[in-house]
N, CA, C and O atoms as a GROMACS GRO file, in nm:
protein
  580
    1MET      N    1  11.058  12.016   6.203
    1MET     CA    2  11.042  12.000   6.350
    1MET      C    3  11.161  11.886   6.383
    1MET      O    4  11.211  11.806   6.303
    2ALA      N    5  11.192  11.903   6.532
    2ALA     CA    6  11.304  11.817   6.586
    2ALA      C    7  11.224  11.675   6.587
    2ALA      O    8  11.104  11.666   6.559
    3HIS      N    9  11.311  11.562   6.626
    3HIS     CA   10  11.262  11.422   6.627
    3HIS      C   11  11.195  11.417   6.768
    3HIS      O   12  11.255  11.456   6.867
    4LEU      N   13  11.084  11.374   6.772
    4LEU     CA   14  11.015  11.360   6.891
    4LEU      C   15  11.049  11.205   6.936
    4LEU      O   16  11.028  11.112   6.858
    5ASP      N   17  11.105  11.184   7.070
    5ASP     CA   18  11.125  11.051   7.117
    5ASP      C   19  11.003  10.967   7.145
    5ASP      O   20  10.897  11.017   7.183
    6GLU      N   21  11.018  10.861   7.128
    6GLU     CA   22  10.879  10.763   7.137
    6GLU      C   23  10.858  10.747   7.298
    6GLU      O   24  10.954  10.726   7.373
    7ASP      N   25  10.760  10.757   7.332
    7ASP     CA   26  10.723  10.737   7.478
    7ASP      C   27  10.692  10.585   7.490
    7ASP      O   28  10.617  10.528   7.411
    8PRO      N   29  10.753  10.520   7.594
    8PRO     CA   30  10.742  10.367   7.598
    8PRO      C   31  10.614  10.320   7.642
    8PRO      O   32  10.580  10.202   7.643
    9HIS      N   33  10.538  10.427   7.682
    9HIS     CA   34  10.394  10.387   7.742
    9HIS      C   35  10.295  10.411   7.631
    9HIS      O   36  10.179  10.371   7.645
   10SER      N   37  10.336  10.476   7.517
   10SER     CA   38  10.231  10.521   7.402
   10SER      C   39  10.180  10.388   7.343
   10SER      O   40  10.222  10.275   7.365
   11ASP      N   41  10.080  10.428   7.265
   11ASP     CA   42  10.010  10.290   7.164
   11ASP      C   43  10.105  10.319   7.036
   11ASP      O   44  10.105  10.424   6.972
   12LYS      N   45  10.181  10.210   7.012
   12LYS     CA   46  10.283  10.234   6.901
   12LYS      C   47  10.211  10.234   6.771
   12LYS      O   48  10.262  10.307   6.686
   13LYS      N   49  10.106  10.170   6.737
   13LYS     CA   50  10.043  10.194   6.617
   13LYS      C   51   9.990  10.314   6.589
   13LYS      O   52   9.935  10.380   6.677
   14THR      N   53   9.998  10.357   6.458
   14THR     CA   54   9.940  10.490   6.408
   14THR      C   55   9.811  10.446   6.369
   14THR      O   56   9.795  10.345   6.301
   15SER      N   57   9.703  10.528   6.417
   15SER     CA   58   9.582  10.539   6.363
   15SER      C   59   9.542  10.567   6.225
   15SER      O   60   9.602  10.661   6.173
   16SER      N   61   9.444  10.497   6.145
   16SER     CA   62   9.415  10.551   6.031
   16SER      C   63   9.321  10.667   6.014
   16SER      O   64   9.276  10.709   5.908
   17LEU      N   65   9.298  10.715   6.141
   17LEU     CA   66   9.206  10.851   6.126
   17LEU      C   67   9.291  10.962   6.072
   17LEU      O   68   9.403  10.994   6.112
   18SER      N   69   9.224  11.016   5.978
   18SER     CA   70   9.282  11.124   5.898
   18SER      C   71   9.243  11.256   5.975
   18SER      O   72   9.128  11.292   5.999
   19ILE      N   73   9.355  11.322   6.011
   19ILE     CA   74   9.348  11.454   6.118
   19ILE      C   75   9.411  11.578   6.049
   19ILE      O   76   9.527  11.572   6.009
   20LEU      N   77   9.341  11.680   6.036
   20LEU     CA   78   9.422  11.795   6.002
   20LEU      C   79   9.393  11.895   6.128
   20LEU      O   80   9.284  11.926   6.176
   21LEU      N   81   9.542  11.939   6.172
   21LEU     CA   82   9.551  12.028   6.290
   21LEU      C   83   9.547  12.165   6.219
   21LEU      O   84   9.619  12.181   6.121
   22VAL      N   85   9.462  12.273   6.265
   22VAL     CA   86   9.470  12.392   6.211
   22VAL      C   87   9.503  12.484   6.328
   22VAL      O   88   9.421  12.502   6.418
   23GLU      N   89   9.630  12.546   6.327
   23GLU     CA   90   9.668  12.615   6.439
   23GLU      C   91   9.774  12.711   6.388
   23GLU      O   92   9.866  12.672   6.316
   24ASP      N   93   9.758  12.837   6.425
   24ASP     CA   94   9.875  12.937   6.369
   24ASP      C   95   9.990  12.964   6.444
   24ASP      O   96  10.085  13.028   6.400
   25ASN      N   97   9.983  12.903   6.590
   25ASN     CA   98  10.082  12.927   6.684
   25ASN      C   99  10.194  12.802   6.682
   25ASN      O  100  10.155  12.688   6.706
   26LEU      N  101  10.305  12.824   6.659
   26LEU     CA  102  10.420  12.714   6.650
   26LEU      C  103  10.425  12.635   6.777
   26LEU      O  104  10.422  12.512   6.767
   27VAL      N  105  10.433  12.686   6.887
   27VAL     CA  106  10.436  12.618   7.029
   27VAL      C  107  10.306  12.528   7.048
   27VAL      O  108  10.322  12.417   7.097
   28ASN      N  109  10.163  12.578   7.006
   28ASN     CA  110  10.048  12.517   7.033
   28ASN      C  111  10.044  12.403   6.930
   28ASN      O  112   9.988  12.297   6.956
   29ARG      N  113  10.106  12.429   6.807
   29ARG     CA  114  10.119  12.318   6.720
   29ARG      C  115  10.200  12.207   6.746
   29ARG      O  116  10.166  12.094   6.712
   30LYS      N  117  10.333  12.237   6.819
   30LYS     CA  118  10.415  12.129   6.856
   30LYS      C  119  10.348  12.031   6.988
   30LYS      O  120  10.359  11.909   6.999
   31VAL      N  121  10.284  12.115   7.074
   31VAL     CA  122  10.217  12.042   7.170
   31VAL      C  123  10.125  11.946   7.129
   31VAL      O  124  10.126  11.827   7.160
   32ALA      N  125  10.027  12.017   7.044
   32ALA     CA  126   9.920  11.932   7.013
   32ALA      C  127   9.965  11.814   6.926
   32ALA      O  128   9.922  11.701   6.951
   33LEU      N  129  10.052  11.838   6.824
   33LEU     CA  130  10.114  11.720   6.755
   33LEU      C  131  10.189  11.598   6.828
   33LEU      O  132  10.195  11.481   6.790
   34LEU      N  133  10.246  11.660   6.948
   34LEU     CA  134  10.304  11.544   7.033
   34LEU      C  135  10.208  11.475   7.134
   34LEU      O  136  10.224  11.361   7.177
   35MET      N  137  10.094  11.567   7.170
   35MET     CA  138   9.974  11.492   7.229
   35MET      C  139   9.928  11.395   7.138
   35MET      O  140   9.923  11.276   7.170
   36LEU      N  141   9.892  11.440   7.012
   36LEU     CA  142   9.834  11.336   6.914
   36LEU      C  143   9.925  11.204   6.905
   36LEU      O  144   9.884  11.088   6.915
   37LYS      N  145  10.058  11.247   6.882
   37LYS     CA  146  10.141  11.135   6.868
   37LYS      C  147  10.152  11.026   6.969
   37LYS      O  148  10.154  10.908   6.934
   38LYS      N  149  10.163  11.074   7.131
   38LYS     CA  150  10.141  10.989   7.232
   38LYS      C  151  10.031  10.907   7.243
   38LYS      O  152  10.034  10.804   7.310
   39LEU      N  153   9.900  10.957   7.162
   39LEU     CA  154   9.777  10.887   7.178
   39LEU      C  155   9.777  10.785   7.022
   39LEU      O  156   9.684  10.715   6.982
   40GLY      N  157   9.888  10.803   6.968
   40GLY     CA  158   9.888  10.710   6.850
   40GLY      C  159   9.850  10.751   6.712
   40GLY      O  160   9.839  10.670   6.620
   41TYR      N  161   9.828  10.885   6.700
   41TYR     CA  162   9.777  10.958   6.573
   41TYR      C  163   9.870  11.048   6.517
   41TYR      O  164   9.947  11.111   6.589
   42ASP      N  165   9.867  11.058   6.385
   42ASP     CA  166   9.931  11.159   6.303
   42ASP      C  167   9.866  11.262   6.273
   42ASP      O  168   9.746  11.250   6.297
   43ALA      N  169   9.907  11.393   6.215
   43ALA     CA  170   9.831  11.497   6.169
   43ALA      C  171   9.887  11.572   6.061
   43ALA      O  172  10.008  11.595   6.055
   44ASP      N  173   9.802  11.613   5.973
   44ASP     CA  174   9.862  11.713   5.883
   44ASP      C  175   9.842  11.853   5.962
   44ASP      O  176   9.773  11.868   6.063
   45VAL      N  177   9.919  11.955   5.890
   45VAL     CA  178   9.899  12.093   5.952
   45VAL      C  179   9.869  12.198   5.867
   45VAL      O  180   9.939  12.216   5.767
   46ALA      N  181   9.762  12.280   5.897
   46ALA     CA  182   9.748  12.396   5.815
   46ALA      C  183   9.758  12.512   5.927
   46ALA      O  184   9.707  12.499   6.038
   47VAL      N  185   9.831  12.630   5.887
   47VAL     CA  186   9.839  12.735   5.989
   47VAL      C  187   9.747  12.850   5.995
   47VAL      O  188   9.770  12.944   6.071
   48ASN      N  189   9.641  12.845   5.916
   48ASN     CA  190   9.518  12.930   5.913
   48ASN      C  191   9.398  12.872   5.836
   48ASN      O  192   9.402  12.770   5.767
   49GLY      N  193   9.298  12.947   5.857
   49GLY     CA  194   9.158  12.881   5.811
   49GLY      C  195   9.157  12.872   5.666
   49GLY      O  196   9.099  12.774   5.618
   50ARG      N  197   9.220  12.974   5.571
   50ARG     CA  198   9.238  12.965   5.443
   50ARG      C  199   9.312  12.826   5.391
   50ARG      O  200   9.267  12.764   5.294
   51GLU      N  201   9.413  12.789   5.454
   51GLU     CA  202   9.488  12.670   5.418
   51GLU      C  203   9.408  12.555   5.454
   51GLU      O  204   9.406  12.463   5.373
   52ALA      N  205   9.333  12.540   5.574
   52ALA     CA  206   9.257  12.442   5.621
   52ALA      C  207   9.138  12.426   5.492
   52ALA      O  208   9.132  12.316   5.437
   53VAL      N  209   9.075  12.502   5.459
   53VAL     CA  210   8.960  12.525   5.329
   53VAL      C  211   9.021  12.446   5.214
   53VAL      O  212   8.960  12.356   5.155
   54GLU      N  213   9.173  12.494   5.178
   54GLU     CA  214   9.234  12.448   5.076
   54GLU      C  215   9.258  12.291   5.094
   54GLU      O  216   9.236  12.211   5.003
   55ALA      N  217   9.301  12.258   5.206
   55ALA     CA  218   9.336  12.116   5.233
   55ALA      C  219   9.219  12.027   5.222
   55ALA      O  220   9.235  11.917   5.168
   56VAL      N  221   9.096  12.065   5.272
   56VAL     CA  222   8.986  11.961   5.270
   56VAL      C  223   8.931  11.946   5.122
   56VAL      O  224   8.863  11.848   5.092
   57GLN      N  225   8.956  12.022   5.052
   57GLN     CA  226   8.932  12.026   4.893
   57GLN      C  227   9.021  11.937   4.839
   57GLN      O  228   8.979  11.853   4.759
   58ARG      N  229   9.159  11.941   4.875
   58ARG     CA  230   9.247  11.834   4.816
   58ARG      C  231   9.215  11.695   4.885
   58ARG      O  232   9.195  11.603   4.806
   59GLN      N  233   9.206  11.668   5.013
   59GLN     CA  234   9.198  11.560   5.070
   59GLN      C  235   9.112  11.536   5.157
   59GLN      O  236   9.075  11.636   5.218
   60ARG      N  237   9.058  11.423   5.192
   60ARG     CA  238   8.969  11.387   5.276
   60ARG      C  239   9.003  11.373   5.414
   60ARG      O  240   9.094  11.295   5.442
   61TYR      N  241   8.933  11.448   5.522
   61TYR     CA  242   8.979  11.429   5.659
   61TYR      C  243   8.869  11.398   5.728
   61TYR      O  244   8.759  11.442   5.692
   62ASP      N  245   8.883  11.313   5.848
   62ASP     CA  246   8.788  11.248   5.938
   62ASP      C  247   8.759  11.369   6.046
   62ASP      O  248   8.646  11.392   6.090
   63LEU      N  249   8.871  11.438   6.079
   63LEU     CA  250   8.857  11.543   6.192
   63LEU      C  251   8.956  11.648   6.171
   63LEU      O  252   9.072  11.631   6.131
   64LEU      N  253   8.891  11.772   6.206
   64LEU     CA  254   8.973  11.904   6.198
   64LEU      C  255   8.993  11.947   6.328
   64LEU      O  256   8.894  11.993   6.385
   65LEU      N  257   9.095  11.944   6.388
   65LEU     CA  258   9.100  12.039   6.517
   65LEU      C  259   9.144  12.175   6.483
   65LEU      O  260   9.255  12.195   6.432
   66MET      N  261   9.055  12.276   6.512
   66MET     CA  262   9.041  12.414   6.462
   66MET      C  263   9.068  12.507   6.579
   66MET      O  264   9.003  12.502   6.684
   67ASP      N  265   9.173  12.598   6.554
   67ASP     CA  266   9.196  12.694   6.632
   67ASP      C  267   9.107  12.801   6.605
   67ASP      O  268   9.065  12.799   6.489
   68LEU      N  269   9.059  12.904   6.681
   68LEU     CA  270   8.963  13.016   6.640
   68LEU      C  271   9.017  13.134   6.600
   68LEU      O  272   8.965  13.202   6.511
   69GLN      N  273   9.114  13.165   6.656
   69GLN     CA  274   9.169  13.328   6.637
   69GLN      C  275   9.316  13.269   6.546
   69GLN      O  276   9.417  13.217   6.593
   70MET      N  277   9.284  13.296   6.413
   70MET     CA  278   9.399  13.289   6.334
   70MET      C  279   9.416  13.391   6.230
   70MET      O  280   9.308  13.432   6.190
   71PRO      N  281   9.527  13.449   6.170
   71PRO     CA  282   9.516  13.536   6.062
   71PRO      C  283   9.464  13.470   5.914
   71PRO      O  284   9.455  13.351   5.886
   72GLU      N  285   9.439  13.567   5.845
   72GLU     CA  286   9.371  13.561   5.707
   72GLU      C  287   9.222  13.503   5.717
   72GLU      O  288   9.133  13.560   5.655
   73MET      N  289   9.193  13.391   5.793
   73MET     CA  290   9.056  13.343   5.804
   73MET      C  291   9.063  13.254   5.926
   73MET      O  292   9.129  13.151   5.940
   74ASN      N  293   8.970  13.322   6.025
   74ASN     CA  294   8.956  13.260   6.144
   74ASN      C  295   8.899  13.118   6.154
   74ASN      O  296   8.872  13.070   6.044
   75GLY      N  297   8.876  13.046   6.248
   75GLY     CA  298   8.825  12.914   6.245
   75GLY      C  299   8.692  12.902   6.232
   75GLY      O  300   8.646  12.800   6.181
   76LEU      N  301   8.611  13.003   6.276
   76LEU     CA  302   8.452  13.016   6.248
   76LEU      C  303   8.439  13.030   6.105
   76LEU      O  304   8.365  12.952   6.046
   77GLN      N  305   8.506  13.127   6.036
   77GLN     CA  306   8.488  13.154   5.896
   77GLN      C  307   8.518  13.022   5.812
   77GLN      O  308   8.453  12.985   5.715
   78ALA      N  309   8.624  12.960   5.865
   78ALA     CA  310   8.668  12.849   5.794
   78ALA      C  311   8.573  12.705   5.801
   78ALA      O  312   8.545  12.620   5.717
   79THR      N  313   8.547  12.719   5.912
   79THR     CA  314   8.420  12.598   5.956
   79THR      C  315   8.293  12.625   5.882
   79THR      O  316   8.228  12.533   5.831
   80GLU      N  317   8.253  12.760   5.874
   80GLU     CA  318   8.137  12.776   5.760
   80GLU      C  319   8.157  12.767   5.635
   80GLU      O  320   8.062  12.734   5.563
   81GLU      N  321   8.283  12.793   5.580
   81GLU     CA  322   8.326  12.753   5.448
   81GLU      C  323   8.335  12.633   5.399
   81GLU      O  324   8.304  12.604   5.284
   82ILE      N  325   8.381  12.552   5.491
   82ILE     CA  326   8.409  12.393   5.477
   82ILE      C  327   8.264  12.345   5.466
   82ILE      O  328   8.230  12.280   5.367
   83ARG      N  329   8.178  12.376   5.565
   83ARG     CA  330   8.023  12.303   5.566
   83ARG      C  331   7.961  12.374   5.439
   83ARG      O  332   7.874  12.304   5.388
   84ARG      N  333   7.983  12.493   5.375
   84ARG     CA  334   7.901  12.504   5.265
   84ARG      C  335   7.989  12.465   5.142
   84ARG      O  336   7.924  12.487   5.040
   85ILE      N  337   8.099  12.420   5.116
   85ILE     CA  338   8.159  12.367   4.996
   85ILE      C  339   8.171  12.237   4.985
   85ILE      O  340   8.184  12.196   4.869
   86LEU      N  341   8.170  12.155   5.073
   86LEU     CA  342   8.183  12.017   5.088
   86LEU      C  343   8.069  11.923   5.089
   86LEU      O  344   7.993  11.940   5.185
   87PRO      N  345   8.039  11.834   5.011
   87PRO     CA  346   7.917  11.761   5.012
   87PRO      C  347   7.896  11.695   5.135
   87PRO      O  348   7.988  11.686   5.215
   88PRO      N  349   7.770  11.641   5.161
   88PRO     CA  350   7.760  11.578   5.299
   88PRO      C  351   7.845  11.452   5.336
   88PRO      O  352   7.872  11.433   5.455
   89GLU      N  353   7.889  11.363   5.238
   89GLU     CA  354   7.946  11.253   5.271
   89GLU      C  355   8.101  11.292   5.283
   89GLU      O  356   8.184  11.205   5.308
   90ARG      N  357   8.135  11.415   5.264
   90ARG     CA  358   8.288  11.432   5.293
   90ARG      C  359   8.312  11.532   5.401
   90ARG      O  360   8.419  11.588   5.424
   91GLN      N  361   8.193  11.550   5.467
   91GLN     CA  362   8.204  11.662   5.579
   91GLN      C  363   8.301  11.585   5.696
   91GLN      O  364   8.287  11.465   5.720
   92PRO      N  365   8.395  11.664   5.759
   92PRO     CA  366   8.474  11.613   5.865
   92PRO      C  367   8.411  11.640   5.983
   92PRO      O  368   8.321  11.724   5.982
   93ARG      N  369   8.443  11.580   6.093
   93ARG     CA  370   8.396  11.628   6.219
   93ARG      C  371   8.498  11.760   6.257
   93ARG      O  372   8.618  11.750   6.231
   94ILE      N  373   8.454  11.866   6.310
   94ILE     CA  374   8.546  11.973   6.342
   94ILE      C  375   8.523  12.023   6.473
   94ILE      O  376   8.410  12.057   6.509
   95VAL      N  377   8.638  12.030   6.557
   95VAL     CA  378   8.634  12.049   6.691
   95VAL      C  379   8.706  12.179   6.719
   95VAL      O  380   8.824  12.193   6.691
   96ALA      N  381   8.630  12.280   6.779
   96ALA     CA  382   8.732  12.404   6.813
   96ALA      C  383   8.826  12.384   6.918
   96ALA      O  384   8.800  12.306   7.009
   97ILE      N  385   8.930  12.447   6.914
   97ILE     CA  386   9.016  12.446   7.012
   97ILE      C  387   9.067  12.589   7.051
   97ILE      O  388   9.151  12.640   6.977
   98THR      N  389   9.025  12.657   7.159
   98THR     CA  390   9.060  12.800   7.171
   98THR      C  391   9.084  12.842   7.308
   98THR      O  392   9.023  12.780   7.395
   99ALA      N  393   9.160  12.934   7.343
   99ALA     CA  394   9.200  12.993   7.475
   99ALA      C  395   9.094  13.077   7.509
   99ALA      O  396   9.083  13.108   7.628
  100ASN      N  397   9.004  13.127   7.416
  100ASN     CA  398   8.873  13.190   7.453
  100ASN      C  399   8.769  13.122   7.522
  100ASN      O  400   8.674  13.084   7.453
  101ALA      N  401   8.767  13.098   7.652
  101ALA     CA  402   8.654  13.021   7.716
  101ALA      C  403   8.555  13.097   7.783
  101ALA      O  404   8.514  13.073   7.896
  102LEU      N  405   8.513  13.206   7.697
  102LEU     CA  406   8.416  13.299   7.731
  102LEU      C  407   8.279  13.242   7.713
  102LEU      O  408   8.261  13.161   7.622
  103SER      N  409   8.169  13.281   7.801
  103SER     CA  410   8.041  13.233   7.802
  103SER      C  411   8.011  13.278   7.650
  103SER      O  412   8.053  13.379   7.595
  104GLY      N  413   7.928  13.180   7.598
  104GLY     CA  414   7.865  13.190   7.469
  104GLY      C  415   7.967  13.158   7.329
  104GLY      O  416   7.925  13.150   7.214
  105ASP      N  417   8.087  13.146   7.368
  105ASP     CA  418   8.178  13.100   7.277
  105ASP      C  419   8.155  12.957   7.216
  105ASP      O  420   8.176  12.934   7.097
  106ARG      N  421   8.112  12.866   7.304
  106ARG     CA  422   8.077  12.726   7.278
  106ARG      C  423   7.976  12.726   7.169
  106ARG      O  424   7.997  12.669   7.062
  107GLN      N  425   7.837  12.810   7.204
  107GLN     CA  426   7.747  12.822   7.092
  107GLN      C  427   7.778  12.868   6.990
  107GLN      O  428   7.737  12.822   6.884
  108ARG      N  429   7.861  12.976   6.999
  108ARG     CA  430   7.917  13.055   6.848
  108ARG      C  431   7.978  12.938   6.793
  108ARG      O  432   7.933  12.922   6.680
  109CYS      N  433   8.060  12.850   6.824
  109CYS     CA  434   8.125  12.754   6.748
  109CYS      C  435   8.025  12.640   6.694
  109CYS      O  436   8.047  12.586   6.586
  110LEU      N  437   7.928  12.611   6.763
  110LEU     CA  438   7.834  12.525   6.740
  110LEU      C  439   7.739  12.579   6.619
  110LEU      O  440   7.707  12.511   6.522
  111ASP      N  441   7.708  12.691   6.638
  111ASP     CA  442   7.647  12.766   6.533
  111ASP      C  443   7.726  12.771   6.405
  111ASP      O  444   7.667  12.749   6.299
  112ALA      N  445   7.834  12.793   6.406
  112ALA     CA  446   7.914  12.800   6.297
  112ALA      C  447   7.936  12.654   6.214
  112ALA      O  448   7.981  12.648   6.100
  113GLY      N  449   7.899  12.550   6.288
  113GLY     CA  450   7.900  12.428   6.221
  113GLY      C  451   7.990  12.316   6.284
  113GLY      O  452   8.004  12.201   6.242
  114MET      N  453   8.056  12.380   6.408
  114MET     CA  454   8.168  12.277   6.472
  114MET      C  455   8.079  12.187   6.523
  114MET      O  456   7.958  12.205   6.541
  115ASP      N  457   8.162  12.064   6.552
  115ASP     CA  458   8.079  11.957   6.639
  115ASP      C  459   8.115  11.929   6.767
  115ASP      O  460   8.060  11.839   6.831
  116ASP      N  461   8.228  12.017   6.825
  116ASP     CA  462   8.264  12.014   6.950
  116ASP      C  463   8.352  12.140   6.989
  116ASP      O  464   8.366  12.233   6.910
  117TYR      N  465   8.408  12.139   7.107
  117TYR     CA  466   8.473  12.253   7.167
  117TYR      C  467   8.548  12.222   7.278
  117TYR      O  468   8.495  12.177   7.380
  118LEU      N  469   8.702  12.248   7.266
  118LEU     CA  470   8.787  12.230   7.368
  118LEU      C  471   8.863  12.365   7.418
  118LEU      O  472   8.897  12.450   7.336
  119SER      N  473   8.883  12.376   7.531
  119SER     CA  474   8.946  12.491   7.575
  119SER      C  475   9.097  12.483   7.598
  119SER      O  476   9.131  12.375   7.645
  120LYS      N  477   9.212  12.587   7.574
  120LYS     CA  478   9.330  12.557   7.598
  120LYS      C  479   9.347  12.590   7.714
  120LYS      O  480   9.266  12.671   7.760
  121PRO      N  481   9.440  12.546   7.789
  121PRO     CA  482   9.526  12.414   7.746
  121PRO      C  483   9.441  12.289   7.737
  121PRO      O  484   9.370  12.253   7.831
  122VAL      N  485   9.447  12.236   7.646
  122VAL     CA  486   9.391  12.085   7.607
  122VAL      C  487   9.448  11.990   7.696
  122VAL      O  488   9.571  11.983   7.696
  123ARG      N  489   9.383  11.912   7.776
  123ARG     CA  490   9.448  11.787   7.842
  123ARG      C  491   9.418  11.678   7.759
  123ARG      O  492   9.313  11.665   7.696
  124GLN      N  493   9.515  11.599   7.762
  124GLN     CA  494   9.539  11.472   7.688
  124GLN      C  495   9.414  11.378   7.679
  124GLN      O  496   9.384  11.313   7.578
  125ASP      N  497   9.340  11.379   7.805
  125ASP     CA  498   9.241  11.289   7.818
  125ASP      C  499   9.105  11.359   7.739
  125ASP      O  500   9.027  11.290   7.674
  126GLN      N  501   9.093  11.469   7.751
  126GLN     CA  502   9.008  11.567   7.646
  126GLN      C  503   9.024  11.527   7.503
  126GLN      O  504   8.928  11.491   7.435
  127LEU      N  505   9.134  11.535   7.463
  127LEU     CA  506   9.175  11.509   7.330
  127LEU      C  507   9.149  11.353   7.290
  127LEU      O  508   9.100  11.324   7.181
  128ALA      N  509   9.184  11.262   7.380
  128ALA     CA  510   9.156  11.119   7.367
  128ALA      C  511   9.002  11.095   7.333
  128ALA      O  512   8.960  11.022   7.243
  129ALA      N  513   8.927  11.170   7.422
  129ALA     CA  514   8.780  11.155   7.404
  129ALA      C  515   8.720  11.196   7.274
  129ALA      O  516   8.628  11.139   7.216
  130VAL      N  517   8.791  11.314   7.229
  130VAL     CA  518   8.742  11.381   7.094
  130VAL      C  519   8.774  11.274   6.989
  130VAL      O  520   8.688  11.249   6.905
  131LEU      N  521   8.889  11.210   6.986
  131LEU     CA  522   8.954  11.115   6.886
  131LEU      C  523   8.856  10.996   6.901
  131LEU      O  524   8.797  10.949   6.804
  132ALA      N  525   8.841  10.952   7.023
  132ALA     CA  526   8.736  10.820   7.024
  132ALA      C  527   8.608  10.848   6.948
  132ALA      O  528   8.553  10.762   6.879
  133ALA      N  529   8.556  10.987   6.965
  133ALA     CA  530   8.416  10.993   6.899
  133ALA      C  531   8.427  10.977   6.755
  133ALA      O  532   8.332  10.944   6.684
  134CYS      N  533   8.556  11.004   6.708
  134CYS     CA  534   8.568  10.970   6.536
  134CYS      C  535   8.616  10.844   6.504
  134CYS      O  536   8.636  10.814   6.386
  135THR      N  537   8.636  10.766   6.598
  135THR     CA  538   8.695  10.639   6.561
  135THR      C  539   8.570  10.533   6.548
  135THR      O  540   8.474  10.522   6.624
  136PRO      N  541   8.601  10.457   6.428
  136PRO     CA  542   8.488  10.360   6.410
  136PRO      C  543   8.469  10.261   6.505
  136PRO      O  544   8.571  10.207   6.546
  137GLY      N  545   8.347  10.220   6.555
  137GLY     CA  546   8.330  10.137   6.661
  137GLY      C  547   8.299  10.206   6.780
  137GLY      O  548   8.293  10.130   6.876
  138THR      N  549   8.275  10.340   6.810
  138THR     CA  550   8.247  10.431   6.891
  138THR      C  551   8.119  10.484   6.890
  138THR      O  552   8.084  10.557   6.982
  139GLY      N  553   8.045  10.459   6.799
  139GLY     CA  554   7.920  10.487   6.786
  139GLY      C  555   7.910  10.638   6.709
  139GLY      O  556   7.802  10.696   6.692
  140ARG      N  557   8.004  10.677   6.679
  140ARG     CA  558   8.009  10.818   6.590
  140ARG      C  559   8.093  10.790   6.480
  140ARG      O  560   8.195  10.726   6.505
  141THR      N  561   8.070  10.828   6.352
  141THR     CA  562   8.157  10.816   6.241
  141THR      C  563   8.200  10.938   6.186
  141THR      O  564   8.124  11.034   6.198
  142PRO      N  565   8.306  10.951   6.129
  142PRO     CA  566   8.369  11.063   6.077
  142PRO      C  567   8.262  11.142   5.982
  142PRO      O  568   8.204  11.076   5.896
  143GLY      N  569   8.241  11.253   5.994
  143GLY     CA  570   8.153  11.333   5.901
  143GLY      C  571   7.995  11.359   5.966
  143GLY      O  572   7.911  11.434   5.916
  144ASP      N  573   7.978  11.283   6.081
  144ASP     CA  574   7.837  11.305   6.154
  144ASP      C  575   7.861  11.439   6.196
  144ASP      O  576   7.966  11.487   6.240
  145VAL      N  577   7.727  11.505   6.172
  145VAL     CA  578   7.713  11.632   6.220
  145VAL      C  579   7.607  11.684   6.303
  145VAL      O  580   7.609  11.802   6.338
   0.00000   0.00000   0.00000
């Protein structure tokens, strides 16, 4: 990926929040990573649900930003599998990020075990609110379901 210039108005410190971005679309990945960087966060990347399941078995994450429509394993299937295989103390917060803003989609995400739902295009203030919900001292702790 090309070097991203630092925003002089961004928070220069990098958060210790461990984030996995699960997104198959290259443009959407770049946009999400840039938004995260502007907010002072870094993220690992998985390009489908299967990679996300493998990643959470190797490393503990506080937050997964999960696209719904992906090849191999979609976001709902990946979330259900992660909720099934990880012990309670290792459960990350999982937030759906999808272009499908249809009636009932939010409930389907919550039913699959997701904690929250954002519609694309995601605004930076919406992403900041999700990140704040995972940050210690905000009333929520990583892994709260």
